[in-house]
N, C-alpha and C positions, 0 to 999 in steps of 0.2 A: 699605443693606448689601447686599452683593452678595455671593451664595455660588456657588461656583466648583465644576464638577462634573467635568472633564476640563483634561489640560492639566499643563504644569509647577507651576502650583499651586491643582491638585484638591483637594480638602476644606476651600481656603480659604474665610472669611467675611470679607472685608473692609468695613468700615465707612466712608462716606465720608459726604460733606455736600457740598449743591449751592448755589452760592451764585449768586444773581440780579442782576442789579443794576437801581438805581431805571430806568436808562432802557430797559431790558429789554422789549419786544423786539430794538430795533436793537442791544444790545450785547450779547457773548457774554459766557454765565455763567460760572463756573469751577466744577470739583472738585477737590475737597480728600480726600485719604482720610486718615483719623483714624488708621486702624490700619496699620502700618509695611508698606511695601512696598517690595520692593526690584525695581522694574523700570528698564529702559533710559527709559520714557516717563511715569517718576514721579517729582519730586523729589525729593531727601530729605525734604523739606519737609510729602512726598505732594500736593501739586498738579499734575494731569496734565494732560499738555500738550496742550490744546487744540487749539491753534494751530496745530497737524500735520491735524487732521480736517475743521476749521474758521479755516481762513484769515481768513474775515469771517463774520460771522451775520448770516444774512439774514432777515428778517423774513417769516414768512408762507412759507419754504423751508426752514430750520435749526428742527427743535424741539426740545424736554427729550428726547425718548424718541430723538432722535437721540441723545443725546450718550449716553444711558446705553447705547442698543447700543452704540457706540465704545468705553464705557468696559470692556462686558463683552469686548471683540473683541482690546482691546490685552493680556487677559491668555493668550491662545491663540494672539496671533501677535507673537512678542518682535520687536518694529523696531526696531534701530538707529539708521537715518538720523533725522537731526535728535533724535538722544536730550535731553533731558533733565537725565539722570545719568549723568555721565561714564563712573562706577566700576561701574554694573551693564550698561553698554555694553559695556565696556573685558573684564569677568569676561563678556559670550558669545561675543566677540571671542578671547579667549585659551582662553576651557575652559568648552565648555558642561556639562559635570560639574559645574562649580565652582558656576555660574549658578544648574544645578538643586537643587544643597542648598541654595545662599542662600532660594532661593524658597520651599522643603522650612520651613526654619528661619522661613521670613514667614504660611506657612500654618501648623505648629503655634503659632506666637504669637499667628496671629489666631484656635487655637481654645479657646486656655486665657484669652483675654479675650473672647471670646465668650461660653465657660462659667464667666466671672467667675472662674476659677480661678486668674489669676495680677492681681493689682493696674496697675494702668498710671497713669501722673504725665499719660499723653495724654489720656484720657478720664475723668470721670466715673460713679460705678457706671448712675449714673441722670439724666442730662444736661434730661428733658422732653421728647427730640425722639428717643427710641427706640423703635422696635415693641417692644411685651412679649408675649408670647404665651403664654395659660396653654391645657395639655390640654385637650380637651374628656371626659369621660366618654363611653361610648355612649348613655346615655339623655340628656344635654343636645344630643348633635348627632343623634338624633331629634328632638328637639321643634323644634328651627332648620329641619331637611329636611321637616318637616310643615307648619312655617309658610312657608316657601319655598315646598311646592308645593300651598297651597293658594290663595297666591295674598294669604293674610289683610294687611293692612294694618297692621299694628299693631307697634311698636318690640321689636324683641326686646333682651330682660333675660336676661342669662346670672348663675345665684349665684355 
């Protein structure tokens, strides 16, 4: 999941999967958004145009974190060159305001899906690959801080 804080997609929380091929690192991974995103470099199927940034994937040079950084940058720099989503590229060229409103719709949908206030036929509510976060009470947080600062090597157990 990627959380966007600024730009046209600000406040969006877009879920994606990274697919690592069997012959990695000699083959390029792929990334597909599960949350719908209207963007020139993201196909309607959710697949990010990775070939734009990584024409060839080079072992010992290209890393997964490079892919993740590129993914985040796509939300800040709306590049239409070699677009894989022609409708999104056309919207950018015809009217940036139209594109901006489409981006806002994506953000709103992403928030509803993230908060589970909207059902999705795209993803099950919990497919076992989602980070589930539970807020900690002040007391629980203090216990964890104490363990971290004391250097005690005991497993954490949070009630």
